[in-house]
C-alpha positions in Angstrom: 18.4 11.2 -2.3 14.9 10.6 -3.7 16.2 7.5 -5.6 17.4 6.1 -2.3 13.8 6.5 -1.1 12.7 4.6 -4.2 10.9 7.5 -5.8 10.5 7.0 -9.5 12.2 9.3 -12.1 8.8 10.7 -13.0 8.1 11.5 -9.3 11.5 13.1 -8.9 11.2 15.2 -12.1 7.9 16.7 -11.1 8.9 17.3 -7.4 12.0 19.2 -8.5 9.7 21.8 -10.1 7.7 22.1 -6.9 10.8 22.2 -4.7 12.7 24.7 -6.9 9.9 26.7 -8.6 12.2 29.7 -9.5 15.3 27.7 -10.3 14.9 26.0 -13.7 18.5 25.0 -13.6 17.4 22.4 -11.0 14.7 20.9 -13.2 15.4 17.7 -15.2 13.1 15.5 -17.2 12.5 11.9 -16.1 13.9 10.7 -19.4 17.2 12.4 -18.6 17.3 10.7 -15.2 16.7 7.3 -16.8 19.4 7.9 -19.4 21.9 9.0 -16.7 21.2 5.9 -14.7 21.6 3.5 -17.6 24.8 5.2 -18.8 26.3 5.1 -15.3 25.0 1.7 -14.7 27.1 -0.1 -17.3 29.6 -0.9 -14.5 29.4 -1.2 -10.8 26.2 0.7 -10.3 24.0 -1.9 -11.8 22.6 -3.3 -8.5 22.0 0.2 -7.2 20.0 1.0 -10.3 17.9 -2.1 -10.0 16.9 -1.0 -6.5 16.2 2.6 -7.7 14.1 1.7 -10.7 11.1 0.3 -8.8 10.7 -3.1 -10.4 14.4 -4.1 -10.1 14.1 -5.9 -13.5 15.3 -5.1 -17.0 12.0 -6.3 -18.5 8.5 -6.5 -17.0 7.2 -9.9 -16.0 3.4 -10.2 -16.0 2.2 -10.9 -12.5 -1.1 -12.1 -11.1 -2.4 -13.5 -7.9 -5.4 -15.7 -7.4 -7.6 -14.9 -4.5 -7.8 -17.7 -2.0 -11.4 -19.0 -1.4 -11.6 -20.2 2.2 -14.0 -21.0 5.0 -15.2 -17.5 5.6 -18.8 -17.5 7.0 -21.3 -14.6 7.1 -19.5 -12.6 4.5 -21.0 -9.4 3.2 -20.3 -9.1 -0.6 -18.6 -6.1 -2.1 -21.8 -5.4 -4.0 -23.2 -4.2 -0.7 -20.4 -1.8 0.0 -21.5 1.8 0.0 -21.5 3.2 -3.5 -19.5 6.2 -2.3 -16.4 3.9 -2.1 -16.4 3.2 -5.8 -15.1 6.5 -7.2 -12.7 7.3 -4.2 -14.3 10.7 -3.7 -15.1 9.9 -0.1 -12.1 8.9 2.0 -12.1 6.2 4.7 -12.6 3.1 2.6 -9.7 0.7 2.9 -8.5 -2.4 1.0 -6.5 -5.2 2.7 -4.6 -8.4 2.0 -1.6 -10.4 2.9 1.8 -10.6 1.1 3.2 -14.0 1.5 6.8 -15.2 2.3 8.6 -18.3 1.2 6.4 -21.4 1.1 3.5 -19.3 2.4 5.0 -19.8 5.9 5.2 -16.1 6.8 3.1 -13.0 5.9 2.7 -9.3 6.3 -0.7 -7.7 6.4 -1.3 -4.7 4.2 -4.0 -2.0 4.5 -4.4 0.8 1.9 -6.8 3.7 2.0 -8.4 4.0 -1.4 -8.6 7.8 -1.8 -5.1 8.8 -0.5 -3.1 5.5 -1.0 -2.0 5.7 2.6 -0.5 2.4 3.7 -0.5 0.6 7.0 1.4 -2.7 7.6 0.5 -5.4 10.0 3.1 -7.4 11.9 2.2 -11.1 12.0 5.0 -12.5 14.1 4.2 -16.2 14.4 1.7 -17.1 11.6 -1.1 -15.7 9.5 -3.9 -17.6 11.1 -7.3 -16.0 11.5 -6.6 -15.4 15.2 -3.3 -13.7 14.5 -4.7 -11.5 11.8 -7.7 -10.6 13.9 -5.5 -9.6 16.8 -3.3 -7.5 14.5 -6.3 -5.8 12.8 -8.0 -5.1 16.2 -4.8 -3.4 17.3 -4.3 -1.4 14.1 -7.7 -0.1 13.3 -8.1 2.2 16.3 -5.0 4.0 15.2 -6.9 5.2 12.2 -8.7 8.5 12.7 -12.4 7.7 13.3 -13.6 9.7 10.3 -11.4 7.5 8.1 -13.0 4.2 9.4 -15.7 3.7 6.8 -15.1 0.2 5.4 -12.6 -2.5 4.6 -12.5 -4.7 1.5 -10.7 -8.1 1.6 -10.6 -11.2 -0.5 -12.1 -14.5 0.6 -9.0 -15.8 2.3 -9.3 -18.0 5.4 -7.2 -15.5 7.3 -10.4 -13.5 7.6 -12.5 -16.2 9.1 -12.9 -14.1 12.3 -14.0 -11.0 10.4 -17.1 -10.6 12.5 -14.9 -10.5 15.7 -12.9 -7.7 14.1 -16.0 -5.7 13.3 -17.4 -6.3 16.8 -14.2 -5.0 18.3 -13.6 -2.0 16.0 -16.9 -1.1 14.5 -15.4 -1.3 11.0 -17.6 -3.0 8.4 -15.8 -5.6 6.2 -16.8 -6.5 2.7 -15.5 -9.4 0.6 -14.5 -9.5 -3.1 -15.9 -12.1 -5.5 -13.8 -15.2 -5.9 -10.8 -14.8 -8.2 -11.3 -11.0 -8.6 -8.2 -9.3 -7.2 -9.0 -6.2 -9.4 -11.8 -5.4 -6.9 -9.0 -4.5 -4.6 -6.9 -2.8 -7.2 -5.3 -0.1 -5.0 -4.1 -2.9 -2.6 -2.8 -5.1 -5.4 -0.8 -2.2 -6.8 0.6 -1.3 -3.4 1.5 -5.0 -2.7 3.6 -4.8 -5.9 5.5 -1.8 -4.6 6.1 -3.6 -1.3 7.9 -6.4 -3.1 10.8 -3.9 -3.4 11.2 -4.3 0.3 9.9 -7.8 0.9 10.9 -9.9 -2.1 9.0 -13.1 -3.0 10.6 -16.3 -1.7 12.0 -14.7 1.4 11.2 -15.2 5.1 8.9 -12.2 6.0 8.9 -13.0 9.7 12.3 -11.5 10.2 10.9 -8.0 9.6 9.8 -6.6 13.0 7.3 -3.8 13.7 10.0 -1.1 13.4 11.0 -2.2 9.9 7.4 -2.3 8.8 6.7 1.2 10.2 9.7 2.5 8.3 8.7 0.9 5.0 5.1 2.3 5.4 6.5 5.7 6.1 8.7 5.6 3.1 5.8 4.6 0.8 3.6 7.2 2.4 6.3 9.8 1.6 6.4 9.1 -2.1 4.9 11.8 -4.3 2.0 10.6 -6.4 0.9 11.8 -9.8 -2.8 11.5 -8.9 -2.3 13.9 -6.0 -0.4 16.5 -8.2 2.8 15.1 -6.7 1.8 15.4 -3.1 2.4 12.4 -0.9 -0.2 10.1 0.7 0.7 11.5 4.1 0.2 15.1 2.9 -3.1 14.2 1.2 -4.3 12.4 4.3 -3.4 15.4 6.5 -5.2 17.7 4.1 -8.4 15.7 4.2 -8.2 15.4 8.0 -7.7 19.2 8.3 -10.6 19.8 5.9 -12.8 17.6 8.0 -11.9 19.4 11.2 -12.6 22.7 9.6 -16.1 21.6 8.4 -16.9 20.4 11.9 -15.8 23.7 13.4 
């Protein structure tokens, strides 16, 4: 069932120990899971295994993505972003980007919170112009708890030409990466790689409506993460929000 949710063998192995702490017969190493999948997959399960094993490939293909310098005026550089965002100790700092469809004709907006890895996806129904992105962002940001609205970091793509309008409407400060520096949004880059399981390159992304995007985001947010001691981004976000409420009380 966890493989169907696209959890990795390592995530599954560690979560079994959490789910069944007093039943070691339910424990299994991630290597055993890999071996079982490959053995079973010599026949008809090959495609199922490709879906289950995250990358869907037998061998890893190096990937990279060049940021898109564009006509973005009045940018505030990432060097001016609060230092608290750098080590992820303070939650509420987000990274954003677009994943592109076939021929760059369609796109989905992605927002990832740096501390928890919590994902939000933006539906861009007609195009990925600056006006469409600004409308989607202005609708999405108020859904984020106010204490989690500290900053957003994006690259210099033309889709953010109306960034000042977004900030005026939401109060969220937006910072921009240096040209050709996608590693300055490393959390988002990694998440976009995971999203390609659901939205492969070279496909039309406009066919995925808001409901599909919400389901994909929920599935990613429900994946246990090693850096959270195998808690999920949703669980980690809830923990931080409850801690904040307790401190206020």
